MIVEXLO-871097 format. One record per residue (C-alpha): residue number from 0; residue in three letters; z, y, x. Coordinates in pm, 1 decimal, m for minus. Example, Ala and Ser with C-alpha at 12.3 -4.5 7.8 and 13.67 -1.06 7.14 Angstrom:
<node seq="0" type="ala" zz="780.0" yy="m450.0" xx="1230.0"/>
<node seq="1" type="ser" zz="714.0" yy="m106.0" xx="1367.0"/>
END
This chain:
<node seq="0" type="met" zz="4306.3" yy="15262.7" xx="10265.5"/>
<node seq="1" type="glu" zz="4618.3" yy="15453.9" xx="10340.1"/>
<node seq="2" type="thr" zz="4559.7" yy="15725.7" xx="10571.4"/>
<node seq="3" type="arg" zz="4865.1" yy="15944.8" xx="10587.3"/>
<node seq="4" type="phe" zz="4983.1" yy="15696.5" xx="10900.8"/>
<node seq="5" type="ile" zz="4705.7" yy="15843.4" xx="11079.9"/>
<node seq="6" type="glu" zz="4748.1" yy="16155.4" xx="11022.7"/>
<node seq="7" type="asn" zz="5097.9" yy="16151.2" xx="11163.3"/>
<node seq="8" type="arg" zz="5010.5" yy="15953.3" xx="11436.3"/>
<node seq="9" type="arg" zz="4734.8" yy="16267.9" xx="11491.5"/>
<node seq="10" type="glu" zz="5028.4" yy="16494.2" xx="11480.9"/>
<node seq="11" type="glu" zz="5224.9" yy="16353.0" xx="11683.1"/>
<node seq="12" type="ile" zz="5009.3" yy="16263.8" xx="11944.6"/>
<node seq="13" type="ala" zz="4914.1" yy="16712.1" xx="11947.9"/>
<node seq="14" type="asn" zz="5266.7" yy="16799.5" xx="11989.5"/>
<node seq="15" type="glu" zz="5356.5" yy="16504.8" xx="12252.9"/>
<node seq="16" type="met" zz="4965.5" yy="16633.4" xx="12461.6"/>
<node seq="17" type="ala" zz="5124.8" yy="17037.9" xx="12428.5"/>
<node seq="18" type="glu" zz="5461.7" yy="16915.3" xx="12557.7"/>
<node seq="19" type="leu" zz="5315.8" yy="16763.5" xx="12828.1"/>
<node seq="20" type="lys" zz="5055.8" yy="17061.4" xx="12860.9"/>
<node seq="21" type="gly" zz="5357.0" yy="17311.9" xx="12877.6"/>
<node seq="22" type="arg" zz="5544.4" yy="17055.0" xx="13095.4"/>
<node seq="23" type="leu" zz="5245.8" yy="17023.4" xx="13379.2"/>
<node seq="24" type="lys" zz="5192.1" yy="17451.7" xx="13333.0"/>
<node seq="25" type="asp" zz="5565.0" yy="17417.6" xx="13494.2"/>
<node seq="26" type="leu" zz="5518.4" yy="17190.7" xx="13765.9"/>
<node seq="27" type="gln" zz="5211.0" yy="17379.0" xx="13892.5"/>
<node seq="28" type="val" zz="5397.7" yy="17691.0" xx="13884.0"/>
<node seq="29" type="glu" zz="5658.6" yy="17501.9" xx="14114.2"/>
<node seq="30" type="leu" zz="5439.8" yy="17400.4" xx="14385.2"/>
<node seq="31" type="asp" zz="5260.1" yy="17689.4" xx="14413.4"/>
<node seq="32" type="glu" zz="5611.3" yy="17881.2" xx="14491.3"/>
<node seq="33" type="leu" zz="5687.7" yy="17590.2" xx="14726.1"/>
<node seq="34" type="ala" zz="5384.6" yy="17615.8" xx="14897.0"/>
<node seq="35" type="val" zz="5429.9" yy="17950.2" xx="14948.7"/>
<node seq="36" type="val" zz="5778.8" yy="17895.0" xx="15067.7"/>
<node seq="37" type="glu" zz="5640.0" yy="17642.4" xx="15291.2"/>
<node seq="38" type="arg" zz="5384.8" yy="17923.9" xx="15451.5"/>
<node seq="39" type="val" zz="5661.1" yy="18116.5" xx="15524.8"/>
<node seq="40" type="ile" zz="5913.2" yy="17900.3" xx="15685.1"/>
<node seq="41" type="asn" zz="5600.2" yy="17733.2" xx="15860.2"/>
<node seq="42" type="arg" zz="5512.7" yy="18098.7" xx="15985.1"/>
<node seq="43" type="leu" zz="5900.0" yy="18209.6" xx="16099.6"/>
<node seq="44" type="thr" zz="5958.5" yy="17926.5" xx="16290.6"/>
<node seq="45" type="gly" zz="5627.7" yy="17933.1" xx="16468.4"/>
<node seq="46" type="lys" zz="5574.6" yy="17572.0" xx="16268.1"/>
<node seq="47" type="pro" zz="5173.5" yy="17479.2" xx="16241.9"/>
<node seq="48" type="thr" zz="5062.6" yy="17472.9" xx="15845.4"/>
<node seq="49" type="ser" zz="5008.9" yy="17152.2" xx="15683.1"/>
<node seq="50" type="ala" zz="4669.0" yy="16985.9" xx="15673.2"/>
<node seq="51" type="val" zz="4774.8" yy="17009.9" xx="15298.4"/>
<node seq="52" type="pro" zz="4588.9" yy="17278.1" xx="15121.1"/>
<node seq="53" type="ser" zz="4826.7" yy="17543.1" xx="14986.1"/>
<node seq="54" type="lys" zz="4699.4" yy="17614.4" xx="14646.8"/>
<node seq="55" type="val" zz="4705.1" yy="17244.4" xx="14407.1"/>
<node seq="56" type="glu" zz="4386.4" yy="17269.0" xx="14254.9"/>
<node seq="57" type="lys" zz="4344.1" yy="17185.1" xx="13918.7"/>
<node seq="58" type="pro" zz="4307.3" yy="16825.2" xx="13864.6"/>
<node seq="59" type="gly" zz="3930.0" yy="16809.5" xx="13744.0"/>
<node seq="60" type="ser" zz="3801.1" yy="17000.4" xx="14075.0"/>
<node seq="61" type="gln" zz="3978.6" yy="16775.2" xx="14271.8"/>
<node seq="62" type="pro" zz="3765.1" yy="16468.9" xx="14397.3"/>
<node seq="63" type="thr" zz="3710.5" yy="16140.7" xx="14274.6"/>
<node seq="64" type="val" zz="3892.8" yy="15807.4" xx="14378.7"/>
<node seq="65" type="arg" zz="3576.6" yy="15686.1" xx="14464.0"/>
<node seq="66" type="gln" zz="3413.2" yy="15973.3" xx="14602.7"/>
<node seq="67" type="met" zz="3752.7" yy="16030.6" xx="14812.2"/>
<node seq="68" type="ile" zz="3651.1" yy="15653.3" xx="14951.5"/>
<node seq="69" type="lys" zz="3328.1" yy="15733.9" xx="14973.5"/>
<node seq="70" type="ala" zz="3426.6" yy="16046.4" xx="15203.2"/>
<node seq="71" type="ala" zz="3671.5" yy="15856.6" xx="15403.6"/>
<node seq="72" type="leu" zz="3379.7" yy="15563.9" xx="15518.1"/>
<node seq="73" type="met" zz="3161.2" yy="15836.6" xx="15586.9"/>
<node seq="74" type="asp" zz="3422.0" yy="15950.8" xx="15797.6"/>
<node seq="75" type="ala" zz="3444.1" yy="15636.2" xx="15994.2"/>
<node seq="76" type="arg" zz="3100.1" yy="15664.6" xx="16031.6"/>
<node seq="77" type="gln" zz="3015.3" yy="15921.3" xx="16194.8"/>
<node seq="78" type="arg" zz="3342.6" yy="15863.9" xx="16464.8"/>
<node seq="79" type="gly" zz="3148.9" yy="15544.8" xx="16496.7"/>
<node seq="80" type="leu" zz="3393.0" yy="15313.0" xx="16332.1"/>
<node seq="81" type="pro" zz="3250.2" yy="14996.8" xx="16162.0"/>
<node seq="82" type="gly" zz="3477.2" yy="15046.5" xx="15841.3"/>
<node seq="83" type="leu" zz="3832.3" yy="15103.2" xx="15693.6"/>
<node seq="84" type="ala" zz="4048.4" yy="14907.4" xx="15553.0"/>
<node seq="85" type="pro" zz="4237.5" yy="15043.8" xx="15268.0"/>
<node seq="86" type="lys" zz="4527.4" yy="15159.6" xx="15455.6"/>
<node seq="87" type="glu" zz="4348.6" yy="15317.7" xx="15687.3"/>
<node seq="88" type="ile" zz="4156.8" yy="15459.3" xx="15363.5"/>
<node seq="89" type="arg" zz="4434.5" yy="15544.9" xx="15200.7"/>
<node seq="90" type="ala" zz="4573.8" yy="15746.3" xx="15510.0"/>
<node seq="91" type="phe" zz="4287.0" yy="15973.5" xx="15554.0"/>
<node seq="92" type="ile" zz="4292.3" yy="16065.4" xx="15176.1"/>
<node seq="93" type="gln" zz="4681.3" yy="16135.6" xx="15235.3"/>
<node seq="94" type="asn" zz="4554.5" yy="16377.3" xx="15549.1"/>
<node seq="95" type="thr" zz="4230.8" yy="16490.9" xx="15356.8"/>
<node seq="96" type="tyr" zz="4359.9" yy="16528.9" xx="15058.3"/>
<node seq="97" type="gly" zz="4696.6" yy="16525.1" xx="15056.2"/>
<node seq="98" type="gln" zz="4716.0" yy="16298.9" xx="14806.8"/>
<node seq="99" type="glu" zz="4945.6" yy="15966.5" xx="14776.3"/>
<node seq="100" type="ile" zz="4680.4" yy="15679.3" xx="14624.4"/>
<node seq="101" type="gly" zz="4881.1" yy="15352.5" xx="14659.9"/>
<node seq="102" type="gln" zz="4694.0" yy="15008.0" xx="14534.7"/>
<node seq="103" type="gln" zz="4447.8" yy="15225.7" xx="14348.7"/>
<node seq="104" type="ile" zz="4272.2" yy="15252.6" xx="14642.9"/>
<node seq="105" type="asn" zz="4243.0" yy="14827.1" xx="14686.3"/>
<node seq="106" type="thr" zz="4133.7" yy="14776.4" xx="14310.7"/>
<node seq="107" type="thr" zz="3862.2" yy="15047.2" xx="14340.3"/>
<node seq="108" type="ala" zz="3755.0" yy="14997.9" xx="14660.1"/>
<node seq="109" type="ser" zz="3677.3" yy="14632.3" xx="14566.2"/>
<node seq="110" type="arg" zz="3506.9" yy="14712.2" xx="14216.8"/>
<node seq="111" type="met" zz="3277.5" yy="14965.0" xx="14412.4"/>
<node seq="112" type="trp" zz="3188.2" yy="14674.5" xx="14689.2"/>
<node seq="113" type="his" zz="3184.7" yy="14351.1" xx="14420.5"/>
<node seq="114" type="his" zz="3056.9" yy="14492.0" xx="14075.1"/>
<node seq="115" type="leu" zz="2904.1" yy="14848.5" xx="14146.7"/>
<node seq="116" type="arg" zz="2753.7" yy="14757.0" xx="14518.2"/>
<node seq="117" type="glu" zz="2822.4" yy="15151.7" xx="14623.3"/>
<node seq="118" type="ile" zz="2982.4" yy="15001.4" xx="14940.5"/>
<node seq="119" type="glu" zz="2998.1" yy="14677.9" xx="15170.3"/>
<node seq="120" type="lys" zz="3308.8" yy="14494.5" xx="15310.5"/>
<node seq="121" type="asp" zz="3338.5" yy="14261.3" xx="15580.7"/>
<node seq="122" type="glu" zz="3496.6" yy="13991.2" xx="15439.2"/>
<node seq="123" type="thr" zz="3657.4" yy="13868.4" xx="15733.5"/>
<node seq="124" type="thr" zz="3845.5" yy="14172.9" xx="15787.7"/>
<node seq="125" type="gly" zz="3854.1" yy="14303.8" xx="15475.8"/>
<node seq="126" type="ala" zz="3716.6" yy="14657.3" xx="15565.1"/>
<node seq="127" type="phe" zz="3523.3" yy="14820.4" xx="15357.5"/>
<node seq="128" type="phe" zz="3189.4" yy="15072.3" xx="15505.7"/>
<node seq="129" type="leu" zz="2873.8" yy="15243.2" xx="15327.9"/>
<node seq="130" type="pro" zz="2545.1" yy="15037.3" xx="15276.0"/>
<node seq="131" type="lys" zz="2351.5" yy="15075.8" xx="15599.5"/>
<node seq="132" type="glu" zz="2051.8" yy="15386.2" xx="15569.4"/>
<node seq="133" type="lys" zz="1770.6" yy="15274.8" xx="15427.5"/>
<node seq="134" type="pro" zz="1379.2" yy="15418.8" xx="15557.3"/>
<node seq="135" type="ala" zz="1311.9" yy="15708.9" xx="15317.4"/>
<node seq="136" type="asp" zz="1037.0" yy="15520.3" xx="15175.0"/>
<node seq="137" type="glu" zz="1297.9" yy="15250.0" xx="15075.4"/>
<node seq="138" type="val" zz="1532.0" yy="15506.3" xx="14914.7"/>
<node seq="139" type="thr" zz="1305.7" yy="15816.5" xx="14764.3"/>
<node seq="140" type="val" zz="1203.3" yy="15783.5" xx="14408.1"/>
<node seq="141" type="glu" zz="1032.7" yy="16061.5" xx="14403.3"/>
<node seq="142" type="ser" zz="791.9" yy="15984.6" xx="14675.1"/>
<node seq="143" type="pro" zz="602.7" yy="15611.4" xx="14648.2"/>
<node seq="144" type="ser" zz="579.6" yy="15376.5" xx="14969.1"/>
<node seq="145" type="thr" zz="222.4" yy="15407.5" xx="15151.6"/>
<node seq="146" type="gly" zz="230.0" yy="15058.1" xx="15177.5"/>
<node seq="147" type="phe" zz="141.6" yy="14786.9" xx="14941.2"/>
<node seq="148" type="asp" zz="426.8" yy="14628.7" xx="14737.6"/>
<node seq="149" type="asp" zz="413.6" yy="14252.5" xx="14685.1"/>
<node seq="150" type="asn" zz="528.8" yy="14204.1" xx="14328.6"/>
<node seq="151" type="ser" zz="297.6" yy="13917.2" xx="14227.4"/>
<node seq="152" type="glu" zz="555.9" yy="13714.8" xx="14117.1"/>
<node seq="153" type="his" zz="735.4" yy="13998.1" xx="13900.2"/>
<node seq="154" type="gly" zz="369.3" yy="14003.3" xx="13708.5"/>
<node seq="155" type="gly" zz="214.6" yy="14324.1" xx="13871.9"/>
<node seq="156" type="glu" zz="242.2" yy="14609.9" xx="14043.7"/>
<node seq="157" type="ala" zz="508.6" yy="14818.3" xx="14000.2"/>
<node seq="158" type="arg" zz="411.9" yy="15148.0" xx="13811.9"/>
<node seq="159" type="arg" zz="630.1" yy="15506.1" xx="13817.0"/>
<node seq="160" type="gly" zz="836.9" yy="15518.7" xx="13484.0"/>
<node seq="161" type="gly" zz="884.9" yy="15167.9" xx="13488.2"/>
<node seq="162" type="gly" zz="577.8" yy="15037.0" xx="13347.0"/>
<node seq="163" type="val" zz="379.6" yy="14713.3" xx="13449.4"/>
END
């Protein structure tokens, strides 16, 4: 089988990645410079500093979209709100993390609700919210419940480690 094609493509990808890393480094330097200029102008004009962090974090240190959605929903819960629509989640992320995230909020939140069951959704309003907190016995894996579990329909009593 002809492997030279694969080797050439790998080399092209490696070169492109090196170019992109260089470009990313240049953009990071520019962002840092803009943040300094913004702080100086704000200080000289007496304007309050923006909520956007002045030092842009490396991509790996930013929370994931799922983590930001959960943070938005936790904030809503703490403020006594029943949930947040996707546009409200986007606004929270923009204000808190300084990131403009478009339709990815809709798809990620829907996946978190429908497939992963990490959040819940009020289908009449379209608002997402965190699941209701369960009593400690239902959540804690390390300390078993003091009550009796009715697992007779599953063929027996549940045991630690998944055994039956």
